PQR file of N, CA, C, O and H, with PARSE charges and radii, in Angstrom:
ATOM      1  N   UNK A   1      -9.777  -3.558  11.802 -0.4000 1.5000
ATOM      2  CA  UNK A   1     -10.215  -3.574  10.398 -0.0000 2.0000
ATOM      3  C   UNK A   1     -11.254  -4.597  10.113  0.5500 1.7000
ATOM      4  O   UNK A   1     -11.902  -4.510   9.070 -0.5500 1.4000
ATOM      5  N   UNK A   2     -11.476  -5.626  11.017 -0.4000 1.5000
ATOM      6  CA  UNK A   2     -12.469  -6.485  10.863 -0.0000 2.0000
ATOM      7  C   UNK A   2     -13.873  -6.094  10.846  0.5500 1.7000
ATOM      8  O   UNK A   2     -14.731  -6.785  10.297 -0.5500 1.4000
ATOM      9  H   UNK A   2     -10.949  -5.696  11.864  0.4000 1.0000
ATOM     10  N   UNK A   3     -14.138  -4.902  11.491 -0.4000 1.5000
ATOM     11  CA  UNK A   3     -15.431  -4.371  11.574 -0.0000 2.0000
ATOM     12  C   UNK A   3     -15.840  -3.525  10.419  0.5500 1.7000
ATOM     13  O   UNK A   3     -16.965  -3.026  10.439 -0.5500 1.4000
ATOM     14  H   UNK A   3     -13.441  -4.340  11.936  0.4000 1.0000
ATOM     15  N   UNK A   4     -15.046  -3.316   9.421 -0.4000 1.5000
ATOM     16  CA  UNK A   4     -15.299  -2.476   8.280 -0.0000 2.0000
ATOM     17  C   UNK A   4     -16.276  -3.158   7.362  0.5500 1.7000
ATOM     18  O   UNK A   4     -16.220  -4.380   7.227 -0.5500 1.4000
ATOM     19  H   UNK A   4     -14.132  -3.721   9.404  0.4000 1.0000
ATOM     20  N   UNK A   5     -17.185  -2.420   6.712 -0.4000 1.5000
ATOM     21  CA  UNK A   5     -17.982  -2.960   5.745 -0.0000 2.0000
ATOM     22  C   UNK A   5     -17.224  -3.111   4.390  0.5500 1.7000
ATOM     23  O   UNK A   5     -16.083  -2.658   4.303 -0.5500 1.4000
ATOM     24  H   UNK A   5     -17.231  -1.427   6.821  0.4000 1.0000
ATOM     25  N   UNK A   6     -17.783  -3.697   3.389 -0.4000 1.5000
ATOM     26  CA  UNK A   6     -16.998  -3.928   2.219 -0.0000 2.0000
ATOM     27  C   UNK A   6     -16.587  -2.541   1.516  0.5500 1.7000
ATOM     28  O   UNK A   6     -15.494  -2.446   0.957 -0.5500 1.4000
ATOM     29  H   UNK A   6     -18.710  -4.065   3.460  0.4000 1.0000
ATOM     30  N   UNK A   7     -17.435  -1.542   1.558 -0.4000 1.5000
ATOM     31  CA  UNK A   7     -17.135  -0.359   0.927 -0.0000 2.0000
ATOM     32  C   UNK A   7     -15.930   0.408   1.633  0.5500 1.7000
ATOM     33  O   UNK A   7     -15.034   0.925   0.965 -0.5500 1.4000
ATOM     34  H   UNK A   7     -18.322  -1.620   2.012  0.4000 1.0000
ATOM     35  N   UNK A   8     -15.963   0.450   2.999 -0.4000 1.5000
ATOM     36  CA  UNK A   8     -14.907   0.994   3.772 -0.0000 2.0000
ATOM     37  C   UNK A   8     -13.627   0.209   3.515  0.5500 1.7000
ATOM     38  O   UNK A   8     -12.576   0.801   3.270 -0.5500 1.4000
ATOM     39  H   UNK A   8     -16.691   0.030   3.541  0.4000 1.0000
ATOM     40  N   UNK A   9     -13.701  -1.023   3.563 -0.4000 1.5000
ATOM     41  CA  UNK A   9     -12.505  -1.952   3.328 -0.0000 2.0000
ATOM     42  C   UNK A   9     -11.929  -1.669   1.947  0.5500 1.7000
ATOM     43  O   UNK A   9     -10.717  -1.523   1.792 -0.5500 1.4000
ATOM     44  H   UNK A   9     -14.555  -1.503   3.761  0.4000 1.0000
ATOM     45  N   UNK A  10     -12.754  -1.596   0.996 -0.4000 1.5000
ATOM     46  CA  UNK A  10     -12.396  -1.304  -0.419 -0.0000 2.0000
ATOM     47  C   UNK A  10     -11.654   0.009  -0.540  0.5500 1.7000
ATOM     48  O   UNK A  10     -10.652   0.075  -1.253 -0.5500 1.4000
ATOM     49  H   UNK A  10     -13.739  -1.715   1.122  0.4000 1.0000
ATOM     50  N   UNK A  11     -12.134   1.121   0.169 -0.4000 1.5000
ATOM     51  CA  UNK A  11     -11.476   2.345   0.187 -0.0000 2.0000
ATOM     52  C   UNK A  11     -10.169   2.236   0.903  0.5500 1.7000
ATOM     53  O   UNK A  11      -9.203   2.862   0.467 -0.5500 1.4000
ATOM     54  H   UNK A  11     -12.948   1.067   0.747  0.4000 1.0000
ATOM     55  N   UNK A  12     -10.062   1.480   1.982 -0.4000 1.5000
ATOM     56  CA  UNK A  12      -8.813   1.262   2.748 -0.0000 2.0000
ATOM     57  C   UNK A  12      -7.831   0.648   1.776  0.5500 1.7000
ATOM     58  O   UNK A  12      -6.735   1.175   1.583 -0.5500 1.4000
ATOM     59  H   UNK A  12     -10.846   0.971   2.336  0.4000 1.0000
ATOM     60  N   UNK A  13      -8.211  -0.464   1.160 -0.4000 1.5000
ATOM     61  CA  UNK A  13      -7.286  -1.172   0.244 -0.0000 2.0000
ATOM     62  C   UNK A  13      -6.807  -0.227  -0.897  0.5500 1.7000
ATOM     63  O   UNK A  13      -5.608  -0.238  -1.178 -0.5500 1.4000
ATOM     64  H   UNK A  13      -9.101  -0.892   1.317  0.4000 1.0000
ATOM     65  N   UNK A  14      -7.616   0.550  -1.540 -0.4000 1.5000
ATOM     66  CA  UNK A  14      -7.248   1.494  -2.562 -0.0000 2.0000
ATOM     67  C   UNK A  14      -6.316   2.646  -1.982  0.5500 1.7000
ATOM     68  O   UNK A  14      -5.333   3.032  -2.615 -0.5500 1.4000
ATOM     69  H   UNK A  14      -8.589   0.560  -1.312  0.4000 1.0000
ATOM     70  N   UNK A  15      -6.667   3.170  -0.763 -0.4000 1.5000
ATOM     71  CA  UNK A  15      -5.820   4.224  -0.289 -0.0000 2.0000
ATOM     72  C   UNK A  15      -4.388   3.783   0.161  0.5500 1.7000
ATOM     73  O   UNK A  15      -3.424   4.549   0.183 -0.5500 1.4000
ATOM     74  H   UNK A  15      -7.466   2.857  -0.248  0.4000 1.0000
ATOM     75  N   UNK A  16      -4.359   2.507   0.506 -0.4000 1.5000
ATOM     76  CA  UNK A  16      -2.992   2.045   1.067 -0.0000 2.0000
ATOM     77  C   UNK A  16      -2.206   1.277   0.021  0.5500 1.7000
ATOM     78  O   UNK A  16      -1.171   0.707   0.366 -0.5500 1.4000
ATOM     79  H   UNK A  16      -5.142   1.886   0.488  0.4000 1.0000
ATOM     80  N   UNK A  17      -2.632   1.223  -1.245 -0.4000 1.5000
ATOM     81  CA  UNK A  17      -2.012   0.408  -2.315 -0.0000 2.0000
ATOM     82  C   UNK A  17      -2.143  -1.028  -2.103  0.5500 1.7000
ATOM     83  O   UNK A  17      -1.236  -1.778  -2.466 -0.5500 1.4000
ATOM     84  H   UNK A  17      -3.473   1.686  -1.526  0.4000 1.0000
ATOM     85  N   UNK A  18      -3.270  -1.502  -1.507 -0.4000 1.5000
ATOM     86  CA  UNK A  18      -3.368  -2.911  -1.163 -0.0000 2.0000
ATOM     87  C   UNK A  18      -3.882  -3.745  -2.236  0.5500 1.7000
ATOM     88  O   UNK A  18      -4.153  -4.918  -1.979 -0.5500 1.4000
ATOM     89  H   UNK A  18      -4.006  -0.893  -1.213  0.4000 1.0000
ATOM     90  N   UNK A  19      -4.055  -3.266  -3.447 -0.4000 1.5000
ATOM     91  CA  UNK A  19      -4.602  -4.034  -4.600 -0.0000 2.0000
ATOM     92  C   UNK A  19      -3.572  -5.173  -4.972  0.5500 1.7000
ATOM     93  O   UNK A  19      -3.953  -6.123  -5.656 -0.5500 1.4000
ATOM     94  H   UNK A  19      -3.835  -2.313  -3.655  0.4000 1.0000
ATOM     95  N   UNK A  20      -2.285  -5.083  -4.529 -0.4000 1.5000
ATOM     96  CA  UNK A  20      -1.389  -5.986  -4.861 -0.0000 2.0000
ATOM     97  C   UNK A  20      -1.118  -6.937  -3.635  0.5500 1.7000
ATOM     98  O   UNK A  20      -0.205  -7.763  -3.643 -0.5500 1.4000
ATOM     99  H   UNK A  20      -1.976  -4.311  -3.974  0.4000 1.0000
ATOM    100  N   UNK A  21      -1.934  -6.767  -2.645 -0.4000 1.5000
ATOM    101  CA  UNK A  21      -1.887  -7.706  -1.520 -0.0000 2.0000
ATOM    102  C   UNK A  21      -3.069  -8.618  -1.416  0.5500 1.7000
ATOM    103  O   UNK A  21      -4.133  -8.236  -0.929 -0.5500 1.4000
ATOM    104  H   UNK A  21      -2.676  -6.096  -2.639  0.4000 1.0000
ATOM    105  N   UNK A  22      -2.866  -9.880  -1.897 -0.4000 1.5000
ATOM    106  CA  UNK A  22      -4.010 -10.801  -2.059 -0.0000 2.0000
ATOM    107  C   UNK A  22      -4.699 -11.029  -0.818  0.5500 1.7000
ATOM    108  O   UNK A  22      -5.916 -11.210  -0.839 -0.5500 1.4000
ATOM    109  H   UNK A  22      -2.002 -10.191  -2.293  0.4000 1.0000
ATOM    110  N   UNK A  23      -3.975 -11.040   0.391 -0.4000 1.5000
ATOM    111  CA  UNK A  23      -4.720 -11.321   1.583 -0.0000 2.0000
ATOM    112  C   UNK A  23      -5.842 -10.253   1.882  0.5500 1.7000
ATOM    113  O   UNK A  23      -6.913 -10.555   2.408 -0.5500 1.4000
ATOM    114  H   UNK A  23      -2.986 -10.893   0.408  0.4000 1.0000
ATOM    115  N   UNK A  24      -5.505  -9.013   1.509 -0.4000 1.5000
ATOM    116  CA  UNK A  24      -6.529  -7.950   1.659 -0.0000 2.0000
ATOM    117  C   UNK A  24      -7.687  -8.184   0.703  0.5500 1.7000
ATOM    118  O   UNK A  24      -8.833  -7.954   1.091 -0.5500 1.4000
ATOM    119  H   UNK A  24      -4.635  -8.768   1.081  0.4000 1.0000
ATOM    120  N   UNK A  25      -7.458  -8.615  -0.488 -0.4000 1.5000
ATOM    121  CA  UNK A  25      -8.532  -9.011  -1.373 -0.0000 2.0000
ATOM    122  C   UNK A  25      -9.444 -10.041  -0.881  0.5500 1.7000
ATOM    123  O   UNK A  25     -10.658  -9.984  -1.079 -0.5500 1.4000
ATOM    124  H   UNK A  25      -6.527  -8.801  -0.803  0.4000 1.0000
ATOM    125  N   UNK A  26      -8.829 -11.043  -0.200 -0.4000 1.5000
ATOM    126  CA  UNK A  26      -9.571 -12.145   0.365 -0.0000 2.0000
ATOM    127  C   UNK A  26     -10.485 -11.573   1.445  0.5500 1.7000
ATOM    128  O   UNK A  26     -11.667 -11.914   1.499 -0.5500 1.4000
ATOM    129  H   UNK A  26      -7.843 -11.089  -0.040  0.4000 1.0000
ATOM    130  N   UNK A  27      -9.954 -10.715   2.298 -0.4000 1.5000
ATOM    131  CA  UNK A  27     -10.803 -10.071   3.359 -0.0000 2.0000
ATOM    132  C   UNK A  27     -11.982  -9.272   2.690  0.5500 1.7000
ATOM    133  O   UNK A  27     -13.081  -9.225   3.243 -0.5500 1.4000
ATOM    134  H   UNK A  27      -8.994 -10.438   2.255  0.4000 1.0000
ATOM    135  N   UNK A  28     -11.746  -8.666   1.533 -0.4000 1.5000
ATOM    136  CA  UNK A  28     -12.732  -7.910   0.899 -0.0000 2.0000
ATOM    137  C   UNK A  28     -13.878  -8.921   0.442  0.5500 1.7000
ATOM    138  O   UNK A  28     -15.066  -8.688   0.664 -0.5500 1.4000
ATOM    139  H   UNK A  28     -10.854  -8.704   1.083  0.4000 1.0000
ATOM    140  N   UNK A  29     -13.435 -10.029  -0.197 -0.4000 1.5000
ATOM    141  CA  UNK A  29     -14.449 -11.012  -0.582 -0.0000 2.0000
ATOM    142  C   UNK A  29     -15.204 -11.525   0.604  0.5500 1.7000
ATOM    143  O   UNK A  29     -16.418 -11.703   0.512 -0.5500 1.4000
ATOM    144  H   UNK A  29     -12.469 -10.218  -0.377  0.4000 1.0000
ATOM    145  N   UNK A  30     -14.580 -11.763   1.671 -0.4000 1.5000
ATOM    146  CA  UNK A  30     -15.240 -12.263   2.872 -0.0000 2.0000
ATOM    147  C   UNK A  30     -16.323 -11.281   3.336  0.5500 1.7000
ATOM    148  O   UNK A  30     -17.455 -11.654   3.646 -0.5500 1.4000
ATOM    149  H   UNK A  30     -13.593 -11.618   1.746  0.4000 1.0000
ATOM    150  N   UNK A  31     -15.914 -10.006   3.368 -0.4000 1.5000
ATOM    151  CA  UNK A  31     -16.725  -8.898   3.807 -0.0000 2.0000
ATOM    152  C   UNK A  31     -18.054  -8.824   2.906  0.5500 1.7000
ATOM    153  O   UNK A  31     -19.182  -8.685   3.380 -0.5500 1.4000
ATOM    154  H   UNK A  31     -14.994  -9.703   3.116  0.4000 1.0000
ATOM    155  N   UNK A  32     -17.774  -8.932   1.611 -0.4000 1.5000
ATOM    156  CA  UNK A  32     -18.916  -8.839   0.681 -0.0000 2.0000
ATOM    157  C   UNK A  32     -19.780 -10.124   0.805  0.5500 1.7000
ATOM    158  O   UNK A  32     -21.000 -10.026   0.679 -0.5500 1.4000
ATOM    159  H   UNK A  32     -16.858  -9.045   1.226  0.4000 1.0000
ATOM    160  N   UNK A  33     -19.237 -11.237   1.030 -0.4000 1.5000
ATOM    161  CA  UNK A  33     -20.049 -12.446   1.271 -0.0000 2.0000
ATOM    162  C   UNK A  33     -20.866 -12.288   2.599  0.5500 1.7000
ATOM    163  O   UNK A  33     -22.040 -12.652   2.668 -0.5500 1.4000
ATOM    164  H   UNK A  33     -18.246 -11.316   1.132  0.4000 1.0000
ATOM    165  N   UNK A  34     -20.212 -11.747   3.617 -0.4000 1.5000
ATOM    166  CA  UNK A  34     -20.943 -11.708   4.832 -0.0000 2.0000
ATOM    167  C   UNK A  34     -22.177 -10.759   4.650  0.5500 1.7000
ATOM    168  O   UNK A  34     -23.246 -11.056   5.182 -0.5500 1.4000
ATOM    169  H   UNK A  34     -19.258 -11.451   3.561  0.4000 1.0000
ATOM    170  N   UNK A  35     -22.038  -9.634   3.913 -0.4000 1.5000
ATOM    171  CA  UNK A  35     -23.086  -8.708   3.661 -0.0000 2.0000
ATOM    172  C   UNK A  35     -24.234  -9.347   2.858  0.5500 1.7000
ATOM    173  O   UNK A  35     -25.383  -8.922   2.986 -0.5500 1.4000
ATOM    174  H   UNK A  35     -21.169  -9.393   3.481  0.4000 1.0000
ATOM    175  N   UNK A  36     -23.937 -10.346   2.047 -0.4000 1.5000
ATOM    176  CA  UNK A  36     -24.892 -10.948   1.097 -0.0000 2.0000
ATOM    177  C   UNK A  36     -25.446 -12.239   1.725  0.5500 1.7000
ATOM    178  O   UNK A  36     -26.311 -12.860   1.107 -0.5500 1.4000
ATOM    179  H   UNK A  36     -23.004 -10.691   1.944  0.4000 1.0000
ATOM    180  N   UNK A  37     -25.021 -12.666   2.866 -0.4000 1.5000
ATOM    181  CA  UNK A  37     -25.370 -13.916   3.422 -0.0000 2.0000
ATOM    182  C   UNK A  37     -26.957 -14.190   3.487  0.5500 1.7000
ATOM    183  O   UNK A  37     -27.424 -15.303   3.243 -0.5500 1.4000
ATOM    184  H   UNK A  37     -24.319 -12.162   3.368  0.4000 1.0000
ATOM    185  N   UNK A  38     -27.685 -13.159   3.812 -0.4000 1.5000
ATOM    186  CA  UNK A  38     -29.129 -13.245   3.899 -0.0000 2.0000
ATOM    187  C   UNK A  38     -29.808 -13.434   2.544  0.5500 1.7000
ATOM    188  O   UNK A  38     -30.931 -13.931   2.471 -0.5500 1.4000
ATOM    189  H   UNK A  38     -27.306 -12.255   4.010  0.4000 1.0000
ATOM    190  N   UNK A  39     -29.132 -13.041   1.487 -0.4000 1.5000
ATOM    191  CA  UNK A  39     -29.640 -13.237   0.179 -0.0000 2.0000
ATOM    192  C   UNK A  39     -29.410 -14.552  -0.451  0.5500 1.7000
ATOM    193  O   UNK A  39     -30.032 -14.854  -1.470 -0.5500 1.4000
ATOM    194  H   UNK A  39     -28.219 -12.637   1.546  0.4000 1.0000
ATOM    195  N   UNK A  40     -28.531 -15.374   0.106 -0.4000 1.5000
ATOM    196  CA  UNK A  40     -28.045 -16.698  -0.443 -0.0000 2.0000
ATOM    197  C   UNK A  40     -28.687 -17.817   0.165  0.5500 1.7000
ATOM    198  O   UNK A  40     -29.087 -17.741   1.327 -0.5500 1.4000
ATOM    199  H   UNK A  40     -28.026 -15.128   0.933  0.4000 1.0000
ATOM    200  N   UNK A  41     -28.827 -18.903  -0.557 -0.4000 1.5000
ATOM    201  CA  UNK A  41     -29.140 -20.065   0.134 -0.0000 2.0000
ATOM    202  C   UNK A  41     -28.050 -20.602   0.899  0.5500 1.7000
ATOM    203  O   UNK A  41     -26.924 -20.128   0.749 -0.5500 1.4000
ATOM    204  H   UNK A  41     -28.503 -18.965  -1.501  0.4000 1.0000
ATOM    205  N   UNK A  42     -28.277 -21.596   1.750 -0.4000 1.5000
ATOM    206  CA  UNK A  42     -27.099 -22.118   2.490 -0.0000 2.0000
ATOM    207  C   UNK A  42     -26.088 -22.840   1.517  0.5500 1.7000
ATOM    208  O   UNK A  42     -24.882 -22.849   1.764 -0.5500 1.4000
ATOM    209  H   UNK A  42     -29.191 -21.981   1.872  0.4000 1.0000
ATOM    210  N   UNK A  43     -26.583 -23.396   0.491 -0.4000 1.5000
ATOM    211  CA  UNK A  43     -25.620 -24.052  -0.450 -0.0000 2.0000
ATOM    212  C   UNK A  43     -24.804 -23.000  -1.162  0.5500 1.7000
ATOM    213  O   UNK A  43     -23.590 -23.148  -1.302 -0.5500 1.4000
ATOM    214  H   UNK A  43     -27.563 -23.389   0.290  0.4000 1.0000
ATOM    215  N   UNK A  44     -25.455 -21.929  -1.622 -0.4000 1.5000
ATOM    216  CA  UNK A  44     -24.784 -20.889  -2.352 -0.0000 2.0000
ATOM    217  C   UNK A  44     -23.671 -20.177  -1.434  0.5500 1.7000
ATOM    218  O   UNK A  44     -22.585 -19.828  -1.900 -0.5500 1.4000
ATOM    219  H   UNK A  44     -26.441 -21.809  -1.509  0.4000 1.0000
ATOM    220  N   UNK A  45     -24.010 -20.005  -0.185 -0.4000 1.5000
ATOM    221  CA  UNK A  45     -23.032 -19.409   0.662 -0.0000 2.0000
ATOM    222  C   UNK A  45     -21.941 -20.320   0.970  0.5500 1.7000
ATOM    223  O   UNK A  45     -20.789 -19.894   1.045 -0.5500 1.4000
ATOM    224  H   UNK A  45     -24.891 -20.288   0.193  0.4000 1.0000
ATOM    225  N   UNK A  46     -22.240 -21.612   1.163 -0.4000 1.5000
ATOM    226  CA  UNK A  46     -21.127 -22.578   1.403 -0.0000 2.0000
ATOM    227  C   UNK A  46     -20.231 -22.703   0.248  0.5500 1.7000
ATOM    228  O   UNK A  46     -19.015 -22.797   0.418 -0.5500 1.4000
ATOM    229  H   UNK A  46     -23.176 -21.959   1.103  0.4000 1.0000
ATOM    230  N   UNK A  47     -20.791 -22.710  -0.977 -0.4000 1.5000
ATOM    231  CA  UNK A  47     -19.984 -22.794  -2.236 -0.0000 2.0000
ATOM    232  C   UNK A  47     -19.106 -21.506  -2.390  0.5500 1.7000
ATOM    233  O   UNK A  47     -17.952 -21.604  -2.809 -0.5500 1.4000
ATOM    234  H   UNK A  47     -21.778 -22.634  -1.115  0.4000 1.0000
ATOM    235  N   UNK A  48     -19.624 -20.370  -2.071 -0.4000 1.5000
ATOM    236  CA  UNK A  48     -18.893 -19.088  -2.110 -0.0000 2.0000
ATOM    237  C   UNK A  48     -17.787 -19.106  -1.111  0.5500 1.7000
ATOM    238  O   UNK A  48     -16.660 -18.748  -1.452 -0.5500 1.4000
ATOM    239  H   UNK A  48     -20.561 -20.290  -1.731  0.4000 1.0000
ATOM    240  N   UNK A  49     -18.059 -19.525   0.173 -0.4000 1.5000
ATOM    241  CA  UNK A  49     -17.148 -19.616   1.146 -0.0000 2.0000
ATOM    242  C   UNK A  49     -15.994 -20.591   0.935  0.5500 1.7000
ATOM    243  O   UNK A  49     -14.853 -20.318   1.310 -0.5500 1.4000
ATOM    244  H   UNK A  49     -18.974 -19.816   0.450  0.4000 1.0000
ATOM    245  N   UNK A  50     -16.326 -21.779   0.304 -0.4000 1.5000
ATOM    246  CA  UNK A  50     -15.347 -22.743  -0.094 -0.0000 2.0000
ATOM    247  C   UNK A  50     -14.409 -22.116  -1.176  0.5500 1.7000
ATOM    248  O   UNK A  50     -13.199 -22.342  -1.159 -0.5500 1.4000
ATOM    249  H   UNK A  50     -17.252 -22.001  -0.001  0.4000 1.0000
ATOM    250  N   UNK A  51     -14.965 -21.369  -2.062 -0.4000 1.5000
ATOM    251  CA  UNK A  51     -14.184 -20.742  -3.156 -0.0000 2.0000
ATOM    252  C   UNK A  51     -13.110 -19.780  -2.557  0.5500 1.7000
ATOM    253  O   UNK A  51     -11.922 -19.824  -2.877 -0.5500 1.4000
ATOM    254  H   UNK A  51     -15.948 -21.185  -2.076  0.4000 1.0000
ATOM    255  N   UNK A  52     -13.649 -18.899  -1.647 -0.4000 1.5000
ATOM    256  CA  UNK A  52     -12.701 -17.985  -0.924 -0.0000 2.0000
ATOM    257  C   UNK A  52     -11.659 -18.762  -0.158  0.5500 1.7000
ATOM    258  O   UNK A  52     -10.483 -18.402  -0.203 -0.5500 1.4000
ATOM    259  H   UNK A  52     -14.614 -18.863  -1.386  0.4000 1.0000
ATOM    260  N   UNK A  53     -12.031 -19.797   0.533 -0.4000 1.5000
ATOM    261  CA  UNK A  53     -11.154 -20.674   1.386 -0.0000 2.0000
ATOM    262  C   UNK A  53      -9.983 -21.263   0.409  0.5500 1.7000
ATOM    263  O   UNK A  53      -8.814 -21.291   0.794 -0.5500 1.4000
ATOM    264  H   UNK A  53     -12.986 -20.090   0.570  0.4000 1.0000
ATOM    265  N   UNK A  54     -10.341 -21.685  -0.758 -0.4000 1.5000
ATOM    266  CA  UNK A  54      -9.351 -22.312  -1.643 -0.0000 2.0000
ATOM    267  C   UNK A  54      -8.406 -21.256  -2.057  0.5500 1.7000
ATOM    268  O   UNK A  54      -7.205 -21.520  -2.112 -0.5500 1.4000
ATOM    269  H   UNK A  54     -11.291 -21.662  -1.070  0.4000 1.0000
ATOM    270  N   UNK A  55      -8.880 -20.008  -2.371 -0.4000 1.5000
ATOM    271  CA  UNK A  55      -7.936 -18.964  -2.832 -0.0000 2.0000
ATOM    272  C   UNK A  55      -7.006 -18.593  -1.587  0.5500 1.7000
ATOM    273  O   UNK A  55      -5.814 -18.334  -1.754 -0.5500 1.4000
ATOM    274  H   UNK A  55      -9.855 -19.793  -2.327  0.4000 1.0000
ATOM    275  N   UNK A  56      -7.614 -18.582  -0.330 -0.4000 1.5000
ATOM    276  CA  UNK A  56      -6.776 -18.262   0.794 -0.0000 2.0000
ATOM    277  C   UNK A  56      -5.655 -19.322   0.952  0.5500 1.7000
ATOM    278  O   UNK A  56      -4.516 -18.986   1.275 -0.5500 1.4000
ATOM    279  H   UNK A  56      -8.582 -18.793  -0.194  0.4000 1.0000
ATOM    280  N   UNK A  57      -5.984 -20.537   0.732 -0.4000 1.5000
ATOM    281  CA  UNK A  57      -4.911 -21.583   0.911 -0.0000 2.0000
ATOM    282  C   UNK A  57      -3.846 -21.435  -0.122  0.5500 1.7000
ATOM    283  O   UNK A  57      -2.696 -21.786   0.141 -0.5500 1.4000
ATOM    284  H   UNK A  57      -6.910 -20.810   0.470  0.4000 1.0000
ATOM    285  N   UNK A  58      -4.148 -20.963  -1.220 -0.4000 1.5000
ATOM    286  CA  UNK A  58      -3.172 -20.750  -2.363 -0.0000 2.0000
ATOM    287  C   UNK A  58      -2.143 -19.625  -1.918  0.5500 1.7000
ATOM    288  O   UNK A  58      -1.016 -19.542  -2.405 -0.5500 1.4000
ATOM    289  H   UNK A  58      -5.082 -20.678  -1.433  0.4000 1.0000
ATOM    290  N   UNK A  59      -2.613 -18.813  -0.998 -0.4000 1.5000
ATOM    291  CA  UNK A  59      -1.601 -17.747  -0.606 -0.0000 2.0000
ATOM    292  C   UNK A  59      -0.441 -18.331   0.138  0.5500 1.7000
ATOM    293  O   UNK A  59       0.623 -17.712   0.178 -0.5500 1.4000
ATOM    294  H   UNK A  59      -3.529 -18.881  -0.602  0.4000 1.0000
ATOM    295  N   UNK A  60      -0.593 -19.537   0.752 -0.4000 1.5000
ATOM    296  CA  UNK A  60       0.588 -20.226   1.407 -0.0000 2.0000
ATOM    297  C   UNK A  60       1.731 -20.433   0.440  0.5500 1.7000
ATOM    298  O   UNK A  60       2.899 -20.414   0.827 -0.5500 1.4000
ATOM    299  H   UNK A  60      -1.456 -20.040   0.720  0.4000 1.0000
ATOM    300  N   UNK A  61       1.373 -20.641  -0.876 -0.4000 1.5000
ATOM    301  CA  UNK A  61       2.406 -20.817  -1.892 -0.0000 2.0000
ATOM    302  C   UNK A  61       2.873 -19.397  -2.372  0.5500 1.7000
ATOM    303  O   UNK A  61       4.050 -19.199  -2.675 -0.5500 1.4000
ATOM    304  H   UNK A  61       0.424 -20.656  -1.191  0.4000 1.0000
ATOM    305  N   UNK A  62       1.979 -18.480  -2.428 -0.4000 1.5000
ATOM    306  CA  UNK A  62       2.285 -17.174  -2.851 -0.0000 2.0000
ATOM    307  C   UNK A  62       3.342 -16.463  -1.962  0.5500 1.7000
ATOM    308  O   UNK A  62       4.169 -15.687  -2.440 -0.5500 1.4000
ATOM    309  H   UNK A  62       1.023 -18.641  -2.182  0.4000 1.0000
ATOM    310  N   UNK A  63       3.269 -16.767  -0.659 -0.4000 1.5000
ATOM    311  CA  UNK A  63       4.162 -16.076   0.268 -0.0000 2.0000
ATOM    312  C   UNK A  63       5.625 -16.429   0.075  0.5500 1.7000
ATOM    313  O   UNK A  63       6.523 -15.632   0.346 -0.5500 1.4000
ATOM    314  H   UNK A  63       2.598 -17.398  -0.271  0.4000 1.0000
ATOM    315  N   UNK A  64       5.833 -17.631  -0.396 -0.4000 1.5000
ATOM    316  CA  UNK A  64       7.337 -18.012  -0.517 -0.0000 2.0000
ATOM    317  C   UNK A  64       8.050 -17.009  -1.304  0.5500 1.7000
ATOM    318  O   UNK A  64       7.688 -16.735  -2.449 -0.5500 1.4000
ATOM    319  H   UNK A  64       5.103 -18.278  -0.616  0.4000 1.0000
ATOM    320  N   UNK A  65       9.135 -16.403  -0.690 -0.4000 1.5000
ATOM    321  CA  UNK A  65      10.003 -15.531  -1.349 -0.0000 2.0000
ATOM    322  C   UNK A  65       9.437 -14.087  -1.358  0.5500 1.7000
ATOM    323  O   UNK A  65      10.091 -13.171  -1.855 -0.5500 1.4000
ATOM    324  H   UNK A  65       9.429 -16.625   0.239  0.4000 1.0000
ATOM    325  N   UNK A  66       8.214 -13.893  -0.802 -0.4000 1.5000
ATOM    326  CA  UNK A  66       7.653 -12.529  -0.818 -0.0000 2.0000
ATOM    327  C   UNK A  66       7.711 -11.852   0.531  0.5500 1.7000
ATOM    328  O   UNK A  66       7.176 -10.750   0.649 -0.5500 1.4000
ATOM    329  H   UNK A  66       7.682 -14.638  -0.398  0.4000 1.0000
ATOM    330  N   UNK A  67       8.302 -12.405   1.535 -0.4000 1.5000
ATOM    331  CA  UNK A  67       8.259 -11.826   2.867 -0.0000 2.0000
ATOM    332  C   UNK A  67       8.959 -10.470   2.896  0.5500 1.7000
ATOM    333  O   UNK A  67       8.540  -9.523   3.562 -0.5500 1.4000
ATOM    334  H   UNK A  67       8.737 -13.301   1.439  0.4000 1.0000
ATOM    335  N   UNK A  68      10.105 -10.434   2.094 -0.4000 1.5000
ATOM    336  CA  UNK A  68      10.956  -9.215   2.148 -0.0000 2.0000
ATOM    337  C   UNK A  68      10.026  -8.035   1.518  0.5500 1.7000
ATOM    338  O   UNK A  68       9.925  -6.958   2.106 -0.5500 1.4000
ATOM    339  H   UNK A  68      10.445 -11.203   1.552  0.4000 1.0000
ATOM    340  N   UNK A  69       9.429  -8.265   0.432 -0.4000 1.5000
ATOM    341  CA  UNK A  69       8.639  -7.241  -0.268 -0.0000 2.0000
ATOM    342  C   UNK A  69       7.393  -6.935   0.550  0.5500 1.7000
ATOM    343  O   UNK A  69       7.019  -5.769   0.684 -0.5500 1.4000
ATOM    344  H   UNK A  69       9.511  -9.140  -0.046  0.4000 1.0000
ATOM    345  N   UNK A  70       6.755  -7.937   1.090 -0.4000 1.5000
ATOM    346  CA  UNK A  70       5.564  -7.661   1.829 -0.0000 2.0000
ATOM    347  C   UNK A  70       5.691  -6.946   3.163  0.5500 1.7000
ATOM    348  O   UNK A  70       4.868  -6.113   3.542 -0.5500 1.4000
ATOM    349  H   UNK A  70       7.059  -8.884   0.982  0.4000 1.0000
ATOM    350  N   UNK A  71       6.730  -7.300   3.838 -0.4000 1.5000
ATOM    351  CA  UNK A  71       6.935  -6.830   5.220 -0.0000 2.0000
ATOM    352  C   UNK A  71       8.113  -5.855   5.334  0.5500 1.7000
ATOM    353  O   UNK A  71       8.258  -5.202   6.367 -0.5500 1.4000
ATOM    354  H   UNK A  71       7.399  -7.977   3.530  0.4000 1.0000
ATOM    355  N   UNK A  72       8.943  -5.741   4.317 -0.4000 1.5000
ATOM    356  CA  UNK A  72      10.199  -4.893   4.393 -0.0000 2.0000
ATOM    357  C   UNK A  72      11.215  -5.395   5.245  0.5500 1.7000
ATOM    358  O   UNK A  72      11.965  -4.604   5.816 -0.5500 1.4000
ATOM    359  H   UNK A  72       8.824  -6.271   3.478  0.4000 1.0000
ATOM    360  N   UNK A  73      11.327  -6.649   5.399 -0.4000 1.5000
ATOM    361  CA  UNK A  73      12.446  -7.160   6.227 -0.0000 2.0000
ATOM    362  C   UNK A  73      13.469  -7.759   5.432  0.5500 1.7000
ATOM    363  O   UNK A  73      14.470  -8.233   5.970 -0.5500 1.4000
ATOM    364  H   UNK A  73      10.717  -7.291   4.935  0.4000 1.0000
TER
END
């Protein structure tokens, strides 16, 4: 799935009901940022990447108690 462009990834997320899975939305944001990298200054890119990284770190707290729902265990 890492080789998908943002449009293909968005379709995958939509088709698999992934809108409620924040880790997939983080992947989508990363894919979109990767596609725009040449349009951004180094500072803009770094700020956007930092923002995504902060949201990713918040998922550590989101997971607590979600394992059963997310993975069916």
